[in-house]
N, C-alpha and C positions, 0 to 999 in steps of 0.2 A: 643408575639408568632410569629407574622408575620415577625418582624425584625430578630428574631433568626433563622427562617426558611430561610429568604433571605441571612443571613450571611453564613449559612451552604451551601446554593446553590452556592454562590460566591466562597466559599472556594473550593468546588468540581470542579468548572470551572477552578480556578487557578491551582489546582492540575492536572487536565486533561491537561491543557496547558503545565505544566512543564513536564509531561510524554511525550507528543508529541515532545517537544523540545529535551528532552534527547534521545528519540528513534532516532532522526535525527542526533544529534551531537556526540553521544558516539563513533562511529567508528573513528572520528577524534581525540577524546581524547585518544582513544586506540593507534592510530598511533603515537601520540606525545610521549606517554609513551614507546611504542616499539622502537621508534627512539632513546630514551635515554637509555633504559635498555636492548634492544635486542628483536628480533622478537619473538612473542608469550609470552613476559614477562607479558602482561596485559590481558591474556585470560579470567581471572576472570570477567572482565568488561562485558562480554557477558551476564551474569546473572543479572546484575544490573537493566536493564529495567524490567525484570520479577519480581524482588523484588519490584520495584515501583508499578507494577500492583497489586501485592499482598497487599501492603499497601492501595492502592485505594480500593480494594475489601473489606478489613476490615473496612475502613471508611464508605463505602456504607452499609455494613451489620449492623454496630452498629448505623447507622442513623435511622434505623427502617425497617419495612417490605418492600420488593421490590415488589410492585404490578404493574404488567405489562399486556400488551395485550397477550391473549393466542397464538397469532401468533408468537410473539418473543419467548415465552416459547417453542413452537414447534420447531422453528429454532435452539434454543440453545441446546435442548436435542438431536436432530438428530445429530447436529455437534459434541457435546461432546461425545455422544455415539459412533459415528464413530471413533473418535480418541482414545477413551478408548479401543475399540476393537484393533486398530492398535498398540496402546501402549503396550497392554498385549502381542500381538504377538511379538513385539520387545523385551520385557523383557524375554519372554520364549526362544527366540532365542539368548539371551545373549548380547543384545545391551546395557544393563545397563543404565548408567546416560545419554547417548546420546539419548535414547528413551524417557526418562522423559523430557529432555530439549526440544526435538522436540514437545512433547505433549503440554508443557506449551506455546511454541511459537505460537501454533495454538489456544489453548483454552483460555489463559489469556485475549486476547483482547475482549472476549465476555462480560467481566465485564463492559467495556465502553458502549456497546450497552444497557445492562440492566439498567445502570444509566440513560442514555438519555431516554430510553423507559419508565422508572418509573416516570419521571418528568412530569410536566404540563407546560413546557416551550412552549411559542407560537412558532410555526414552523418558521415563518419569522425571528423572533429574534434569535432563536437558530441556524438556518441555516446560517444567515448572520454572526453571531458571530464566528461560526466554520470556515466558508469559509474564513473570513478575517484573522483569526489566521493562517490557513494553507497557505494562500497566502503570508503573510509577512514572515513566516518561509521559504517558497520557494524563496522569493526575497533574503533573506539573503544567502540561499544556492546558488542562482544564482550569486550573487556578488562575493562570494568566489570562485565559479567555474570558472568565467571569469578570476579572478586573478590567479587561479591555472593554467589555460590554457596558460596565457601570461608569468607567472613567477613561474614555478613549485617550491613550497617550498621544502626544503631538506627532511622533514619528509614524505611528499607525494611521492617524488621521491624514497626514500628508500622503501616505501611500494610497489610501482610498481615493483621495482627490486626484492624485497624479494618474492612477490607473484609469479613473473615469475620464480624465481629460485627454490623455495621450492614447490610450487603447480603446476608449469608448466602451469600457466595461463597468457596469454598475452592480455586478453580482455580489459585491461586498457591502451593499446597502449604503446608508448615509454616513457622513463623516462626523457625526455627533454621538455622544453617549446615548445608549438605549435605542439608537437607530441603526447601528452597525450590525451586520451579520457576522458573528464571531468567526475569526480566522486564526486567532491566537498568534502563535509564532510561525505558522505556515503561510503559504502564498495566498490562499484565498479560502473561502468557506468550504468549498468542495473537498480539497485535500485534507483540511482539518477535520471535517466531519467523517471522512472515510477512515482516517487514522484512528479516531476515537472509536468508530464502529468496530474496526478490526481488534483494537485493544479489548473492548468489551466482549466480543465473541470469543477471543482466545482465552478469556478468564471466566467463562460461564461455568466451568467445572468448580469454581470456588463457591458457588451458591449453595451446593449441597453441604459444604463444611461450615457454613455460616460464620466465616471469618470476618469479624466486625470491621477491622481496619480495611481489609480488601473490599468489603461491601460498600463502605463509605467512599473509598476511592472510585469504585465503579459507578456509584450514584453521582459523584461529581462529573464523571465522564458523560453520563446520560444527560445531566442538566446542561452541560456545555454543548453536547450534540444537539439538543433541542434549540439552543440559542444560535446555532449556525443556520437554522431554517433550511437545511439541505434535505429535501424530501427523498432524493435517491438514496442517501445514507440511511434514513429511517426505514425505507423499504428493504434495503439490503440487510440491515440488522434484523428486521423481522423475519426475513427468509433464513438468516443464519441461526436465529433462535429456534425456528421450526425444525431446521435440519439437525441441530444439536439435540433437541428433545427427541427426535426420531431415532437417533443413533446412540444416545447416551444410555449407559446402564442404570443411571440414577435419575431418570427423567422426571418422576413425580416429585421427588424432593427438590430438584433443581427448579421445576416449574412453580412449586409452592413458594419457595423463597424469592424467586424472581418476580412472581406476581405481587408479593408483599412489597418488594422494593419498587416495582412499577407503580403501585397504588400510592406509595409515599411520594414518589417524584411527581405523579399526576396531581396529588393534593397540594404539593408545594407550588406548582404552576397555577393551579386553580386559585389558591389564596393570594398569590403575588401578581397575577395577571392584571387585575384592575389598577394596581399601583404602577406597573410597568406601562400599561396602556395610557395612563394619565401623563406619563413623562414622554413616551415615544409618540403619542398622538394616535396610536392604533395598536390593536392586539395582533401583532404579526404572526405569532405562533398559532393562534387560533385560526387566522386567515389561511396559513399554509396548510393546516390540516383540513380546512374547509374546501380546499381545491380538489381533494380526492372525491368529493361528491359531485363535481361538475367538470370532469376531465375534457368534455367536448369544448369547453370555453377556456381551457388552459393554453395560453399562448406559447409557453415554453415547450410543452409536450407536442403541440401541433407543429411548431417550428422544427423540432427534432424529427418528427415523422416525415415532414416535407424534405428536410435535408438528407435523410436516409434514402428516400425515393430518388432524389437527384444523384446521390452517390452511386446507387445501383445502376442508374442509367450511364453515368460516367465510366463505371467499371466495365460495362460492355463496350464502350467506345475505346477505353484505354486498359485493356486486360492485363498488361504488364505492370500497371500501377504508376504512380507519379514519383515514387522514390521517397526515402526518408528525408526529413528536414523541411517539410512544407508547412508545418503548423507549429503553434505554441512557442515555447522557449527556444527550441532549436532554430526556428525561422528567425527569431528575434536576434540571434547572434550575428546575423548578416544583414538584417534590415530592421529599421525602426519606423517604417512607413505604416500607413493604415491598410495596406493591401495584404497583410498576413492572413492566411486562411484561418477561419474560426470554425472548427468542426466539433460539434458536441458529440461526445461519446468515443470511447476508445475503439470499439469494434468498427465504427464507421471510419474513424481516422486510419486504422490499420488497413482496411480495405482500400481506401484511397491511396495510401502510401505503397502498399505491398502487392496490389493486384491479386489475381486469383491464386497464383502459385504460392506466394509468401503468406497470404491470408490463410490458406489451407494448413500450412505448417504451423502458423500461430494458433489456430483453433485446435489442431491435433495435439499440440503440447499441453494446452489447458485441459483437454478432455482426458488425455493419457495420465496426467498428474492426478486427476480425480479418480480414475480407475485404480491407480497404484495405491493411493491412500485408502480407498475402499477395500482393496485386497488386504492391506495390513490391518485394517479394522476387523475384518472377518477373521483373520488369524488370531488377533488378540481376544476376540469374543469366543472363539473355539477353545482357546487355552484357559478361559475363565479369568483373565487378567482385567479386572474392572478399571484399574488405574490407567492402563494403556488404552483400553477401549474408550474411556472418556477423553483421553488426549487426542486420539485419532478422530473422534467425533468432532472435537473443536477444530482440528486442522481441516477436516472436510468442510465444516461450516464456513470457515474463513475462505477457503478456495471457491466455494459456491458463491459466497458473498461478493468476492472480487469479480467473478464472471457477471453477476447481476449489475454491479457497479459499472462494468465495462460498457454497458449500454448508455451511460450518462457521462462518464469521465474516463480519462486514461488511468486504469487501475492496475496496470502491470509494468509501469515504468517508474524510475526514480525511487522515492521512499516506498511507495506501495509495491513496486517491483521487488525491492529488498524483502519486504514482508512476505510476498508470495513465495520467493525462493527460499526463505527461511522455513516456511511450512513444508516445502518440497524436500529440503535437506534433512529435516528432522524425521519426516515420515519415511524416508528411504535410507536412513542411516544403517550402517553395517550391523549394528548391535541388534536391530529388529528384523534383519533379513532372515528368511527361511533358509535351511541348509542347502537346498538346490541352487538358490540364488547366490549364496556365498561361494559355492563351488565355481560359479561362472563369473566371479568378480573380474573387473577390467581396470587397467591402469589408465586413468584419464591423462595424466601428465607424468612423464618419466622423471626419475630422480635427477635433480640438477646437482652436480658435485660441488661441495663447498671446499674451502681451504683445509678444513679439519679432515674431511673425508679423503682428500687428495693426499694429505700428509700421512 
C-alpha cells in the first residue's frame, strides 16, 4: 500500500514538473509554428496548458478525497468566487469564450495548491524539490535567452516584427542581435523577467550553503534578467531580497554571499558594456538604470499613472466591472483588431474587469495568503527549525514580489499564477499545520469512486 501511494505521489510530481515546463516553453513552440505557417496559425496552443491542468485535476480527484487545511479552502473559495462573479459579468456583456479563457487562466492553477496542501510532504523536502525544479528550468531559459540576445534566431526575430506590426507593441526591442530585449522562450520580456526573478527569490536560501553549481545557475539567471531590461522585475527582486533578509535565520551569511555574487555580475556588465554598446549602438542597460534618477520624465511610468487615474474614474462609473475577457490574450481569442484594451498592470486590469466586489475578493486572497505564510513562519521560528524558517521566508518573499509586480504586469495568472499557488500550497500543506488546524481539516472535493473501489 505504501509503495503504491509513493508511486502515485511520484507520478503527480512528474506531472506537475511537466506542466511547469510546458507553461514555460509553449510560447516558443508556438513561435516556431507561426514562423512556418504564419502569424496566429497556432493560436490553439494557448489552451493546451489549461487542458494539462484539467487532466491534473482529474488525476487528483480520482486519487481520493482532497483533505486540506481550512485556510486554503477559504483562500480557494474567495478566489474562485471573485472570478466567477467577474466571469458572469463578462458573459452577460458578450465577451464569450474570451471570458471563459480568462477565468480558467486564473482559477486552474488553484488545483496545484490543493494537491500540495493535501499531501503530507515534509516541507524541507517539498520546497527544495520545487525550488530546484524551477531553478533549472530558469537556467535553461537563461541559456537560451543569452543565445537569443547574441544571435537572434529567425523565428524569434519574426515574432518581434509581427508583434510590432500587428499589435503595435515594441516592448521586445529591435529585431536584431544585441538590440532585442530578451524574452527567451516566453511571450515577452516582462513574463520572462518575472519568471527569472521568482526563480532567484525561491533559491535565495542556497546562498548560505555556497553551492557552486547552484550559484552559477543563479548568476546566469541574474545576467539574463538584466538583459530583459525589465525594471519592474529588478525592483520586485530587490524587494524580495530585502524581505528574505528580514525573515531569514541566516541573513548575514546570505547577504555576504549574495553581495559577492552581485559584485561579480556587476563587474561582468561593466567589463562587457562597451563591447555591447558598440554592437547595439547604445548601452541600454545603463540607460534603463539611469531612468531611476529622473522618474518625472519616465514616459512609461507617467502613462501608467495616468491610466490608473482613468481606471479609478471608470470604476466609479461602472462599479460592477466590465467582466473578464476584455484585455490581453483572452481578448485576442475573439478579436485580432487593434481595439483590444491595453492595460498596464495586473491590479489595474483586475479593477477594470472585476469592479469593486470582485477586486475586494482578489486583494483579500493575496493578503490572506501573506498572513497565513507569516503565521507558519512564526511557528517555525518558535520551534527553532531554521530550515523551515528559511523556506517560509523565501515563500513570503515571492508572494510579496508578485504583489509588487502586479502594479506593472499580470502576476497572478498563467505561469505566474501557477507559481503563486505553488507557494500557497506548500506553505499550507497538512504536514506543517498546527494541531488545532489539523483538527478542523476540510474535504475540498469528495472521493470520486473508481472501478477498483466499486469492485
